[in-house]
N, C-alpha and C positions, 0 to 999 in steps of 0.2 A: 096190145098191152093187156087187155082183159084176159086173153088166153094165157099170157105169161103169169099173171097173178093167180089164176085158177090152177095152173100146173104146179106152181110153187106151193100153193095151199095143199094140193093133193099129195105132193111129195112129203110135206110135213105130217099129214094125217097118216100116210102109209108108214112113215118112220116110227110114229108113235105106236101104231098097231104092231109093228115088228117088236118094239120094246115090250109091249104087253105079252106077246107070245113068248118072249125070252124069260120074262120075270114071272109070268103066270097070273099077275093081278094088275088091274089098272092103278091101284094105289101105289104099288112099288114102282111102276113105270113113270108115274106123274109126280111122285114125291108126296102125294096126299095120303095121310094116315087114315086107315080104316078103323082104328081102335075107338071104342066108345068113350074112353077116357081122354082122348085127344081133343083139345080145344082149339089150338092154333099155334102159330109161330111168328116170329118177327126178327128184326135185325139183331146182331150180336149173338147169333147162334142161340136164340132164346126160344124155348118151347113152353107151351102152356098146357097143363094137364089137370084133370079133376078125378078124385076117387070118392065115390058116393058113400062107401062104407068100408073104412080101413080095417084090415085084419086086426083082431084084438091084440095079438102078440106084437105086431109091428107098431100099432098105436101106442102100446105101453113102452116099447123100446124107444120110440121117438119122443116120449115124455110130453105128449099133447094132452091138454085138459080133456077128461072123459066126455064132457058135454059136446065136444066137437067130433062127431063121427065122420063128417065129410071134410075133405081138405082140397084146396086148390094149390097148384104148384107152378111156380115160375122158375125155370132152371136155365142157366146161360153159361156158355163158354167164354164170352167176351162181355165185360162190363159188369159193374156192381151198382154204381151210382144211378144210372138210368133206370134199372130195374127196381131199385129200392124206392126211388122217387115215384115211380109208377105205382108201386105197391102202396105208397102213402095216399095217392089219389084213389086207389081202389078201396082202401079201408074207409076213406071218407064217404064213398059212394055206395057202400054195401054194408050189410049186417054181418061183417066178418072181423076177424082179428089176425094180425100177422103173428103167428106162433113160433116160427123159425125164420131166422135170417143168418145165413152163413156165407162167407166170402172165401172161395178157394183161390190158391195161387194158380192162375191159369192164363187167361187171355191167349190161348193157343200158343203158349210159349213166349208171349210178349212180356211187357213190363208190369202188367197189372193183374187184376182179379177176374174170376168168374163169379157167379152168384147162385144161391139157392134161397128162394123165398117160399114159405108155406103159409097159406091162409087157413085158419080154422073156421068152420061154420057148422051150425046145427042143421041147416038145410042144404042139400047139394046144389040147389038152384042159386043160393047165395055164393057158394064156393065158385061155381062156374062163372057167375057174373063178375066176381072179383078178378078172376083170371082174364076174362075178356077185356075188362077195363085196363088191367095192367099191361096187356099186350099192346093195346092202342097207345097208352101213355108212354111205354118204353120207347117206341119209335120217336115220339115227340121229344123225349128227354135225351135222345142221341143227337139232337140238334146242336148242342154245344159240347160235343166231343170231337176233338180234332186230332189228326194223327198222320204220321209218315213212318218211314222205315226206322227212324231214329228214336221214336217215342210217341207219347200222346199227351193231350191236355183234356181235362174234364171240368166242366163248370155246371153245377146243378143249383137251382134256385126254386124256392116256393115262398109265396107271400104268407102262407099259413101252414106251418108244419103240423103234422098230425102224429098218430101213434107209431107209425112205421119209422119215420125219421127220428122220432124220439128214441125208439128202441135200438135202432142201428147206429145212430150218430150222436145221440144225446141232445138233439134239437129241442128247445123248449116248445111245448105244444101251444099252437096259436100264434107263434111269432114268425117273422120272416127269417128264413134260414138259407145258407148257401154252403156248398162244398166246392173248394178250390184246389185243384190237383194238377200236378205236372210230373211227367216221367221222361227222362231219367230224374231221379230224386232231386238233383241239384236245381233243376228248373222249377220243381215244386217249391223248394225253399225260396227261390227268388220271387216267384209270383205271390207266395204267401206274405212275404215282407211287403211287397208293393200293395197288396190288397189291404193290409192292416194300416198302412200309412195313408191310403187313399180316402178312407172313410171312417166314421166313428162307429165301429162295429165291435161286438164282444166275441172274444176267442173262446170256443168251446173246447177244442182239442187240436193238437198237432200230431201228425203221424209220419213216420219215416221207415226205412227198411227194417230196422230193429225195434220199432215201436208201433205196433198195431196194424201192420200191413201184410202179415203172412210172409215177410221177407221179400215182398215185391219191390221193384226198383221205382218207387213212387214217393213223393213228398206231398203232403196235403194238409189243409186246415179245414175245420168246421167253424162257421161263424153265425151269429144271429144279431138282430137289432131291428131298427126301423127299416121298412121296406126300401125306401129310397137309398139309404146308406148301404144296405146289403147289395143292392143292384150296382151301385157305384163301385163298391169294392170288387165285385165280380168283373165288371167291365174293364177296370184298370188292370186287373190280373190277366184277363183274357188278351188284351192288346199286347202286353209285355210277353206273355207266354207264346203267342203266335210268332212274334219276332224271334225269340230265342230258339224255339224248336225249328223254325224255318231256316235259321242260320246253321243249325246242326244237320238237318236232314232234307232240306228243300221244302217245297210247298206242303202245308198241312191243312187240307180242306176239312170242313166239318162233315159229319156223317149224313146229316139231313139239314133242313133249314134251321138256322139259329133262332132261338126264341127269347133269350135274355136281352 
């Protein structure tokens, strides 16, 4: 048995070495990036980068405050809510500001958005730290993203919204906030109605394909209020959304461990 294990291990090592010979570098063969600007990656096709000193022409074109010479970048093909909520945590934990937040029509051709978040910092170490925090928090916030071939559900919650949630979603700073989303958009409308009826929360905004979603096939609301009420609204919407999406496309597991 021991010999079998060792033989298998050696086969894997030799295979990797062959890949290195074909690609020319270890980083290309393993998927590890050798760029100094590279910080890391996580689920949702999310990459974290940092630029210590942005080119002056690019800096001006991006319309970033001149005091922020360094920037941290979170860029994703899949997901906007998890990355923005993660950015909110990163801003709380570091001396940075979210200076850009954009949501592309993407999700690799699915129903929703990709995302681009840029942190501005006076010191590159702050920018890098913000990206590191955001990468960790992104995976956690994927815990209440559910999906199957028919669509997806997304529920994001924070007990204390900060500047990123305020800038992206209009969440009152310091208040409990939640994003409640369903795709296709009809499911989003259903669970929005259920959430608002389930608890005494305040509606910030409603979005649909022609209203604030880059024409994505999603329906969602942003709400705030007392922490208990916001969580109650999210849980009621989640239970109904899972039933509806499962009826449409089969089981819709969460991306990681649910946290709400």
